[in-house]
C-alpha positions in Angstrom: -14.3 11.5 41.6 -11.4 13.4 40.2 -8.5 14.4 42.5 -8.7 18.0 43.7 -6.2 20.5 42.3 -3.2 20.8 44.5 -3.4 17.2 45.9 -0.9 14.4 45.3 -1.2 12.3 42.2 -0.6 8.5 41.9 3.1 9.0 41.9 3.1 11.2 45.0 3.9 14.4 43.1 1.9 17.6 43.5 -0.7 18.2 40.7 -1.3 21.6 39.2 -4.8 23.0 38.8 -6.5 22.7 35.4 -5.8 25.4 32.9 -8.4 28.2 32.9 -11.4 27.4 30.8 -10.5 23.8 30.5 -12.1 20.6 31.9 -11.4 19.9 35.6 -11.2 16.1 35.1 -7.8 14.6 35.9 -6.7 11.9 33.5 -4.7 9.5 35.6 -3.3 7.6 32.6 -1.7 10.8 31.2 -1.0 12.3 34.6 -2.6 15.6 33.6 -6.0 17.4 33.5 -8.3 17.0 30.4 -7.7 19.8 27.9 -11.2 19.8 26.5 -13.3 23.0 26.8 -16.5 22.6 28.9 -19.8 24.3 28.2 -20.4 27.7 29.7 -21.0 27.4 33.5 -19.7 23.8 33.6 -16.5 22.5 35.2 -16.3 19.4 33.0 -16.4 18.7 29.3 -19.2 16.6 27.8 -17.0 13.5 27.9 -16.4 13.8 31.7 -19.7 15.4 32.6 -20.7 12.4 34.6 -18.1 13.5 37.1 -20.0 16.6 38.0 -22.0 16.0 41.1 -24.8 18.4 40.3 -25.3 16.7 36.9 -28.0 14.0 37.2 -27.7 12.8 33.6 -25.9 9.5 33.2 -23.3 8.9 30.6 -22.7 5.4 29.2 -20.1 3.9 26.8 -21.1 4.1 23.2 -22.2 0.6 22.0 -20.5 1.2 18.6 -17.2 2.3 20.2 -16.7 2.1 23.9 -13.7 4.4 23.7 -16.1 7.3 24.1 -19.3 7.9 26.1 -22.7 9.4 25.5 -25.6 10.7 27.6 -28.0 7.7 28.1 -31.0 9.8 27.3 -29.4 10.9 23.9 -28.2 7.5 22.9 -30.5 7.0 19.9 -29.8 10.4 18.5 -26.0 9.8 18.9 -26.1 6.4 17.2 -27.4 8.1 14.0 -24.4 10.4 13.7 -21.6 8.5 15.6 -18.5 8.4 13.5 -18.1 4.7 14.4 -21.5 3.8 12.8 -21.5 1.5 9.7 -21.6 3.8 6.7 -23.3 2.9 3.4 -21.1 0.9 1.1 -20.0 2.6 -2.1 -21.2 1.2 -5.5 -17.7 -0.3 -6.2 -17.7 -2.3 -3.0 -18.1 -6.0 -3.6 -17.4 -8.2 -0.6 -14.2 -10.3 -1.1 -14.2 -9.9 -4.9 -10.4 -10.0 -4.9 -9.8 -12.2 -1.9 -8.7 -15.3 -3.8 -8.9 -18.6 -1.9 -12.4 -19.8 -1.1 -11.6 -23.2 0.2 -10.6 -22.6 3.9 -9.5 -26.2 4.2 -6.3 -25.3 2.3 -5.4 -22.6 4.9 -2.8 -24.1 7.3 -3.3 -23.9 11.0 -1.2 -21.5 13.0 2.4 -22.8 12.9 5.1 -22.6 15.4 7.7 -19.8 15.1 10.8 -20.6 12.9 13.0 -20.2 16.0 11.1 -23.2 17.5 11.9 -25.5 14.5 14.5 -28.2 15.0 17.7 -28.0 13.0 16.5 -30.8 10.8 13.2 -29.2 10.1 14.9 -25.9 9.2 17.4 -27.6 6.9 14.5 -29.5 5.1 12.8 -26.1 4.5 16.0 -24.6 3.1 16.5 -27.7 0.8 13.0 -27.2 -0.5 13.5 -23.5 -1.1 16.8 -24.0 -3.0 15.2 -26.8 -5.1 12.2 -24.7 -6.0 14.5 -21.7 -6.8 16.7 -23.7 -9.1 16.5 -22.3 -12.6 15.1 -19.0 -11.5 16.9 -15.8 -12.7 18.7 -14.9 -9.5 20.3 -11.7 -10.7 17.7 -9.1 -11.5 18.3 -6.4 -14.1 19.1 -2.9 -12.8 16.6 -0.4 -14.2 17.4 2.7 -12.2 15.9 5.5 -14.1 14.7 9.1 -13.5 12.2 11.5 -14.9 12.5 15.2 -15.7 9.2 15.9 -13.8 11.1 15.5 -10.6 14.4 17.1 -11.4 13.6 20.4 -9.7 12.4 18.6 -6.6 15.5 16.4 -6.6 17.7 19.4 -6.7 15.9 21.3 -3.9 18.5 21.8 -1.1 15.6 22.0 1.5 15.1 18.2 1.2 16.2 16.1 4.0 17.8 12.7 3.4 14.5 10.8 3.8 12.6 13.1 1.4 15.4 12.9 -1.1 15.3 9.1 -1.1 11.5 9.0 -1.7 11.9 11.4 -4.6 14.6 9.2 -6.2 12.3 6.2 -5.9 9.3 8.1 -7.4 11.5 9.4 -10.2 12.7 5.9 -11.1 9.1 4.5 -11.0 8.1 7.3 -13.5 11.2 6.6 -15.6 10.2 2.9 -15.8 6.6 3.9 -16.7 7.9 6.1 -19.5 10.1 3.4 -20.8 7.0 1.2 -21.1 5.1 4.0 -22.8 2.5 4.1 -20.0 2.7 7.9 -19.6 0.2 9.2 -22.1 -3.3 10.6 -22.7 -6.6 8.8 -22.3 -5.5 6.8 -19.3 -6.8 6.2 -15.8 -4.0 5.7 -13.3 -5.1 3.7 -10.3 -2.7 4.1 -7.3 -3.2 1.2 -4.9 -2.3 1.9 -1.3 -2.1 5.6 -2.2 -1.6 7.1 1.2 -1.0 10.8 0.7 -1.1 10.3 -3.1 2.5 11.4 -3.8 3.1 8.9 -6.7 -0.1 10.1 -8.5 1.0 13.7 -7.9 4.2 13.2 -9.8 2.5 11.3 -12.6 0.2 14.2 -13.0 3.1 16.6 -13.0 4.7 14.6 -15.8 1.4 14.7 -17.8 0.4 18.3 -17.1 0.0 19.1 -20.8 -1.8 15.8 -21.7 -5.5 15.6 -22.1 -8.1 13.1 -20.6 -6.1 11.8 -17.7 -7.8 10.5 -14.5 -6.5 9.3 -11.2 -8.1 6.9 -8.7 -6.4 6.8 -5.3 -7.2 3.7 -3.5 -6.7 3.8 0.3 -8.7 2.0 3.0 -7.9 4.5 5.8 -8.4 8.2 6.1 -5.1 9.9 5.4 -3.6 13.2 6.7 -1.5 15.6 4.7 -2.9 14.5 1.4 -1.5 16.2 -1.7 -4.8 16.0 -3.7 -5.5 19.7 -3.1 -2.6 20.7 -5.2 -4.5 19.5 -8.3 -7.6 21.6 -8.0 -8.2 23.5 -11.2 -6.1 21.1 -13.3 -7.5 19.2 -16.3 -6.8 15.9 -14.7 -9.4 14.5 -12.3 -8.4 13.1 -8.9 -10.8 10.8 -7.0 -10.2 8.9 -3.7 -11.7 5.5 -3.2 -11.8 4.7 0.5 -12.1 1.0 0.3 -10.0 -2.1 1.1 -8.5 -3.5 -2.2 -9.9 -6.8 -1.3 -13.5 -5.5 -1.9 -12.8 -3.1 -4.8 -14.6 -3.8 -8.1 -13.0 -1.4 -10.6 -15.7 -2.1 -13.2 -18.3 -0.4 -10.9 -16.3 2.8 -10.4 -18.4 5.4 -12.2 -15.6 7.1 -14.2 -14.4 3.7 -15.5 -17.9 2.5 -16.2 -18.6 5.7 -18.2 -15.4 6.3 -20.1 -13.8 2.8 -20.2 -10.3 4.2 -20.2 -7.3 1.9 -20.3 -6.1 1.5 -16.7 -2.5 1.7 -15.4 -2.2 0.2 -12.0 0.6 1.7 -9.9 1.9 1.5 -6.3 4.9 2.5 -4.3 5.7 -0.1 -1.6 2.4 -1.9 -1.8 2.7 -4.0 1.4 2.6 -7.8 1.3 -0.8 -9.2 0.5 -2.0 -5.9 -0.8 0.1 -6.5 -4.0 -1.7 -9.8 -4.6 -5.1 -8.2 -4.0 -4.2 -5.4 -6.5 -3.1 -7.8 -9.1 -6.2 -9.8 -8.8 -8.3 -6.7 -8.9 -6.7 -5.6 -12.2 -6.2 -8.9 -13.9 -9.3 -10.9 -12.9 -12.2 -8.9 -11.5 -11.7 -6.0 -13.8 -10.2 -7.5 -16.9 -12.7 -10.4 -17.1 -15.6 -8.0 -16.9 -14.3 -5.5 -19.3 -12.8 -7.5 -22.2 -15.0 -7.2 -25.3 -16.9 -4.2 -24.0 -14.7 -1.5 -25.7 -15.9 -0.5 -29.1 -13.6 2.5 -29.6 -10.2 2.4 -31.4 -7.1 2.7 -29.3 -6.3 6.2 -28.1 -3.3 7.9 -29.8 -0.2 8.2 -27.8 1.3 11.5 -26.7 2.7 13.7 -29.4 5.9 13.9 -27.4 6.7 10.2 -28.0 9.0 9.6 -31.0 7.2 6.4 -32.0 3.6 7.0 -33.1 0.9 4.4 -33.3 -0.2 3.9 -36.9 -3.9 4.6 -36.8 -4.7 5.3 -40.5 -4.6 1.7 -41.6 -8.1 0.2 -41.3 -6.8 -3.4 -41.1 -4.5 -2.4 -38.2 -7.4 -0.6 -36.5 -9.5 -3.8 -36.7 -6.7 -5.8 -35.2 -6.2 -3.3 -32.5 -9.9 -3.7 -31.4 -9.4 -7.4 -31.1 -6.3 -7.1 -29.0 -7.4 -4.2 -26.8 -6.8 -4.8 -23.1 -8.6 -2.8 -20.4 -5.3 -2.8 -18.3 -2.6 -1.0 -20.2 0.1 -1.8 -17.6 1.1 -2.5 -14.0 4.0 -0.9 -12.2 4.3 -1.7 -8.5 7.2 -1.3 -6.1 7.1 -4.5 -3.9 7.3 -4.5 -0.2 7.0 -6.5 3.1 6.8 -10.1 1.8 6.6 -11.2 5.4 3.0 -9.8 5.4 1.9 -11.9 2.4 -0.9 -14.4 2.9 -1.6 -17.7 1.3 -5.3 -16.9 1.2 -4.7 -13.9 -1.1 -1.5 -15.0 -2.9 -1.8 -15.1 -6.7 1.1 -17.5 -7.2 -0.4 -20.5 -5.4 -0.5 -22.6 -8.7 3.2 -21.9 -9.2 4.0 -23.0 -5.6 2.1 -26.2 -6.1 3.9 -26.9 -9.5 7.2 -27.0 -7.7 6.0 -29.2 -4.9 5.3 -26.5 -2.3 2.1 -25.7 -0.4 0.6 -23.4 2.3 2.9 -24.8 5.0 6.1 -24.0 3.1 4.6 -20.6 2.0 4.0 -19.8 5.7 7.6 -20.3 6.6 9.1 -18.7 3.4 7.1 -15.5 3.9 8.4 -15.3 7.5 11.9 -16.1 6.4 11.8 -13.4 3.7 12.4 -10.7 6.3 15.9 -12.2 6.7 16.9 -10.4 3.4 16.9 -7.0 5.2 17.2 -7.8 8.9 20.9 -7.2 8.9 20.5 -3.6 7.7 17.6 -2.4 9.9 19.7 -0.4 12.3 20.8 1.8 9.3 17.2 2.1 8.1 15.9 3.2 11.4 18.1 6.3 11.2 16.6 7.6 8.0 14.4 10.3 9.6 16.1 13.0 11.6 14.5 15.5 14.0 15.6 18.3 11.7 13.3 17.2 8.8 10.0 18.8 8.2 6.6 17.3 9.1 6.0 16.9 5.4 9.1 14.7 5.1 8.8 12.6 8.2 5.1 11.8 7.5 6.2 10.4 4.1 8.3 7.6 5.7 7.2 4.2 4.5 5.6 1.8 6.9 8.4 -0.8 6.6 10.9 1.9 7.6 9.0 3.0 10.7 8.3 -0.4 12.3 9.4 -3.9 11.8 7.0 -6.8 12.3 7.8 -9.3 15.0 9.1 -11.7 12.4 11.7 -14.4 13.0 14.5 -12.3 11.7 16.0 -11.0 14.9 19.8 -11.2 15.6 19.2 -13.8 18.3 17.2 -16.0 16.1 18.8 -19.3 15.0 22.0 -18.3 16.7 24.7 -20.8 15.9 22.8 -22.4 13.0 22.9 -19.8 10.3 25.2 -16.8 9.9 23.8 -13.4 9.0 25.0 -13.7 5.4 23.3 -17.1 5.1 20.0 -15.7 6.5 20.2 -12.8 4.0 20.8 -15.2 1.1 17.8 -17.4 2.2 15.6 -14.3 2.7 16.4 -13.1 -0.8 15.5 -16.5 -2.3 12.2 -16.4 -0.4 11.3 -13.0 -1.7 12.3 -14.0 -5.2 10.3 -17.2 -5.1 7.1 -15.3 -3.9 7.6 -12.7 -6.6 8.2 -15.3 -9.3 4.8 -16.8 -8.5 3.3 -13.3 -9.2 5.2 -13.1 -12.5 4.0 -16.5 -13.7 0.4 -15.5 -12.7 0.6 -12.5 -14.9 2.3 -14.4 -17.8 -0.5 -17.0 -17.8 -3.0 -14.2 -18.2 -1.4 -12.7 -21.2 1.0 -10.1 -19.7 4.7 -9.6 -20.3 5.9 -9.3 -16.8 9.3 -8.6 -15.2 11.2 -7.9 -12.0 14.0 -5.3 -11.8 15.9 -3.3 -9.3 14.5 0.3 -9.6 16.7 1.9 -7.0 19.8 1.3 -4.9 19.5 -0.7 -1.7 21.0 2.3 0.1 17.9 4.3 -1.0 15.4 1.6 -0.1 15.9 -2.0 1.2 12.7 -2.8 -0.7 14.1 -2.0 -4.1 12.3 -4.4 -6.5 9.8 -3.2 -9.1 7.2 -5.4 -10.7 6.1 -4.3 -14.2 3.7 -5.8 -16.7 2.2 -4.9 -20.0 -0.2 -6.9 -22.2 1.9 -9.3 -24.4 0.0 -8.2 -27.5 0.1 -4.6 -26.5 -1.0 -1.9 -28.9 1.9 0.2 -27.6 5.1 -0.6 -29.5 8.2 -1.7 -27.8 10.7 1.0 -26.8 13.3 1.7 -29.4 16.9 1.4 -28.4 
């Protein structure tokens, strides 16, 4: 039974009475009364009705989600409408279509933490890492660009520091897309890990006078503060796909099935394994199904582009149809390599080609966090209490919390310096990303890695871009 108002709580302090018109149940965990509104004539809300002595109806935990209760005599009715019930799968849901590894025998057993490795074991891992990295391009090209669509927002004095940094990243992503001629009409932009949909929002702003543009925002969780509502009444079409990328079959999305538009895959800080799932979604499950299905000539590029695609030559048109790719390009800002997974990783063949396997991958993806562990204190101060709710809710996951990886300041104390850890972490990230580049190259894409923003703006400042090698879109003119 709930404590009476005015009696002492668990900590010995005097408890106030419940607010007028509110539930009389005292929630010991929160050290306050429940704030739900009971039915007329009742002292308790529906959740705590079992506490009312005169109520003979029994409440039981919901079998679908024991975090809430239900009247036992209304259980069957509740199960039909409970928010935790299994909902019908959408037409584009195909179980594990982008999951990757099928042979579970390859998956290594849970390994000991890096901090538990002996000095010799750690040194052997580092030797393998440096040997595998030998010959890789260690200095990435800086491609820090901007786009006029965000200039007004970038100059808005109301922006806090965190919001300004996000805008700079989005502007550079759009600038890189423009450089690759991916901003144009007759496209479907698929934003993976869309969250609130800010990146798609700015792409739409950049293309506000362009026809036949569609957006698919892929996000497995329900999201608050979405910006989708800003696009109602516009010519572009926004559609949310609430599905895990692992199970997304783009070929079965109605708009793509109907229009067969060239797809541009985009993402801002697509976390860990989600990047590999997205690449496989675009390059394998979608591309394999769609190649050869398109019978229409390539769509003309925007009139604002200086370089026009020659479309009046019949021989060129015939060649274009042969070379058409359903995926026009990929632009993804990479993030959180320590959350990668060998099961989903697209670069497994590259790792095997340099003598590495799932065991080394396990440790390298853990060690990748060392690349940024020395700068985390600065990052944690990005959001200030003075910033608006709109800004603070836009903070990236890797800026809010840091996984319990083996990158702490007390890890490997006396074996490696902070600078050495940062260098090794960088090599781990580069090696994992290079596997992704080789995966794309082997499938007919011209792929590259570049720094798209300064490290002071984001610690995760590497952008992966890819366009078909035999692209219909001409190379940018210098």
